[in-house]
C-alpha positions, 0 to 999 in steps of 0.5 A: 461937653453935652449933658442932659439938663432937667431944669428945676424939676418936673416931667420927663419932657423937661429934659433937654441937651445942654452944653457945659464945661467938662469937669476937672478931677478933684483929689482922689477922682478920675474923669471918665469919657462916658460911653454909656450911662445907666438909668435908675429910679433915683434919677427919676426922683431927682428929676421930679424934685424929690431926691436932691443931690447931696452937698458937693455932688453934681446936679446932673442926673446919672449915678452909673457910667462906663467909658474910658478914663480921660484924666486923673487927679495927681494923687490917683495911682490905681487908674490912668488915662485910657483905662476902660472902667465902669463907675458908681458916681455921685451924679453927673452920668448923663453927660459926655464927661463925668467925675467919680471917685477913683475908688468907686471905679471897677474894671469892665468884667471880662466877657462883658461889653462897655454897655453892659458894664454901665448897667452894673454899679448902681444896682450891684453896689446897692444889692450887695450892701443890702442883701449880704451886709445888712440882710446877712443872707447866708447859705441855705436861707430864704429871701423874698425879693419884691420887684423882681423884674427891676434892675435891683430885683434881678441883681438880688435874685442872682446874687442870692442864688449864686453867691449865697445859695439861697432859696429865692421868692420874688413878686412881679406884676405879670406872667412875662416878668415871672418867667424872666425872673425864674430864668434868672434864678428865682425859685418862685415868682408870685404875681402880686396882681393875681395872688396874695404873695404874703399868704403864698409865701407862708404856704410855701414855707410851711408857715415858717416864713423867709429869712430876709425880705428886700423891699422897695415898696414900703407903705402897706407892704411893711406889715405884710413883710414883717408877718412874712418873716421867720424867727430872727428874720431881717427886713431891708428897706431900700425904697418907699414907692408906696410911701414911707408912712406905715398906718397899721404898724405893730411892733409886737411881731418884731419883738416876738420874732426877734426881727431886724428892720433896717434899710439904707440909701446909697448916694449919701454914704461916704466915699470910704463906705462906697469904696469898701463895697466896690472892693467887695464887688471886685473880690466876690462878684466880678469874678462871677460875671467873668465866669458867666455865673452872673449875667447883665440884663439890658432891656433897651438903649436910648441915645442921650438926646432921648433921655425923656423917652428913657425916663418915660419907660422907667416910670411905666414899669413895663420894662424888664431889667436895665435901661441905658443911655448911649452917650458917646460910644468909643 
C-alpha cells in the first residue's frame, strides 16, 4: 500500500509517499480501505517530533479515516467486509489501508458523504468527551470556546448549542472567522487580536462569568480563563499551543469560586474508554447529523501526495474548519 512517510520528524516538506505492507487486523480490529483521512493538529505535532504515538500504535500519521472495511478479525461481529464506516484510529490514517478497533468505527451518517464523514471522528470524540463529560455542560449554561474556527472549535460550538442549548461565546482571529462561527451557532464571536476577550466576556455576562471554558491555548490564557469562570465553573484543557507552563498561576480563585480545572488527551486512552465515547456519539450525536441539526465543515481537500501542503495550511491557521486528504476514493 501507499502511505505517507514523515521520516524522523521535521518540516512538512519531509513527508513523502512510500510503500509498505498492508496491516492485518489484530483481535477486535478491522482494516479499512481508506477513502479519505482527516488532518489534525496532533498529526503536525507528531510529524515535528513532539507527539510520539503510544506503545503499539502505528507510527504512520493519521487519527481519523473513512472508507470501506476490507477485512475483520475473527472475533469482530458488528462489522463485515464492504461496510462503509468512519473511524477514530490510533494512527495509520495517512495510508491506503488502516487498522482500527471495531468499537471505534461508526456508520457514515445518512445524508453525509464519505469525505465529510472522514472529518468527524477526532474532533467529535474529543469535543463530546471534554464538553459534555468533563465539562458537564448543561442546558441553559454558558460556554467560552477558544479557537472557534478550528475543527475542534466548530464542533464545540455546534454541540454546545444544539445538544446542550447553551449560550456560546468564542474567540477567533479575524472577522471572516467570526462570521463563520456565528453562522455555525455561536452567540458571540470575539476577535482576540482586537478585543480583550476576558473583559468582554465579563461585560457580556454582567461579571457573572461563564460556566465552562474549552481551551487549547494554555500559557497566558490559563489565568484569564480562571478569572472568566463563574462560581462552580469548569476549565477544560485539551491542548497547550502557547505552552504548558503557567508563570502567574494563582490557586486562590479556584478555591474562592469552587472551580474545576481538568483536561485530557484522547490518543492514549484505552480502547474501552474510546469505545464508550463512540457509543455516546452513535446514540446522541449521529442522529443530529442525520436530521441536519449538526453540519460538517470541510475547508479543503488535498491528494495524499500533497500531505505537505495540507500540513503547511494547518500550521498557517488561515483555514476555517477541516482539512482532509483524498487517499483512495471509492
